[in-house]
N, C-alpha and C positions, 0 to 999 in steps of 0.2 A: 372571491375567499375570503372566509371567517378570519377577523384579525387575529384571535386566539390561536385558530392554525397558523397565522403567518409569523405570528412571536413564536411560537414552538419550533418551526422549519429554523428560521433564525436562531435560534439558542443552539440548534442542535448543527446547523454550518459553523457555529462562533467555536463549540468545544470539536469538532473534526479541526477546524482549524487551528486550535493550538494541538492538538493530538500529532497533527503532521508537522508542526514547527517544532515541537519535544523532537521526536523522530529525524525530521532533517535537516533543520536549521539552527537549532538551540546551542552548539557549540561555536565559539569564534576561532578560528584559527589565527593565531598572534601576527601582529604585521602586514596582516593580509587583510581583504574585505571580502575573505570565502569564508565561510559555514558549513559545517555537520551538522550530524546529529546522532542522537540515542543507537538508529539502526545501523548505522556504520559502525557503531562502538561494540554492539552486542555480536555483529556478524561476524567479530572476529573468532567467534567460541565457534567452531567448527559441526556442522548437522544444526546444533540446539540454536545459535544464533541466527541462522539464516530462515528457520522454522519459526522462531519468536519473531523475527520481524516480517515476515510473511503474513503471520495471523494477525500483527497488528496492524496491516496494509489490509489486509481482507477487511476488515472491521470496517476502514473508512467504506470502501465500497456497499458492502450490504448495507451500511446506513444510507449511502444515496440512492441505492435500489429501494430501502424503505422511505425516503424523502420523493420519491417520484422520478428521478431523472429517467430521463429517455432511454431505451435500449444502447441507442448508439452511443452514447455517454460511456452505459456502465461496460461495452463492450471495451472502448480505449481505456478506462479503467484497468479492468481485468488485464488488459494487458500489458499495461503500465506495470501491475503485479507480477506478472509473470517474468516479464522480461528482467526485472530489477532481482525478484526470486532466483531466477536460472542463473543469472551470470553474476550474483551475489555469493552463489554457491561455491565458485572459485576462490579457492584459498589467497587472502590478503588481493589479487586484483579483483577480486568480484566487490572486496569491499571501498575498495577505491573510486570502483564503477557507483557502489548504493553511495557514496559522498557526493559524486557528478552528475546521477540521473535522477535523484530524488521523486521516486514515484509518489509518495504521499503528499507533496506538496503540487505536482501537477495534478493530481485526482480532485484535491480540492478546489483548485482554479477552475477545474473542468465542471466541477458541480455548482462553485458558485456561478460560473457563466451560462448555466443553465438556471438558477435560483432568478438570476437576474432577468431574463430573457421573459417577457410575460408569456403566460399558457404553453412555456415549453416543461414544465415539471405538471403531472398529475398523481392522481392518488397512486399509491403505491399497488403495482399487483402481486400476489402471493406467488402466483407461477415466476415473474420476473426474478422475485428474490431467492427463490427454490433456484431458478438456472444458476443467477450470479453466484449462490452457494456451493450448487454442485462445480461449476467452474475453477472455481476456488479450491476448493477440496483436492480437486484433479491437479491443480497446478501444486497445491502441496503435498498431495503424493509426489510428484515427478521432483520437487526441491526433497521431499526425505531420504527418494532413491536416489538423488543425486550426491546429496551428502553423505550418505552411508558408503557409496561407490566410490567416493572421492576419499574417505577414510581409509576403507579398506587398501587403497591402492599407495595409501602414503604407508600406513601400516607396515605392506609386504614392501616397499621401498627401504623400510628401514629395518625389518629383519631380514 
């Protein structure tokens, strides 16, 4: 592999690692060794927060596809995002799940494992990248529908 390409990939993975840290582990819980990130905090905003978190998580998966992660790892990454997004749409309990599950950190760990394994990554395929994007759009649509349904149910309960 071309040294320039290797350097570019390593830089991309470092940036994704930084993003996952901010989203999943950047805020310490005083008096404990536990951490959570902005994903759990922005998830507190009904509807919008979960969609914004899912979009940032989707970015990590799309970049992993562009870096040539194998389809098996990409499927696991999409499932991680889907699980976190769907469960995260449940008010408050979903935010606690987000703080525990840490889909972004899991996904960057998967990507790093693939990048460290010789020959496991290859040049990205446009078809794979488009497939990942379509899967993530479907997840975002489902989360949006779920968030709207929950907000309507809460509104109806209040009024």
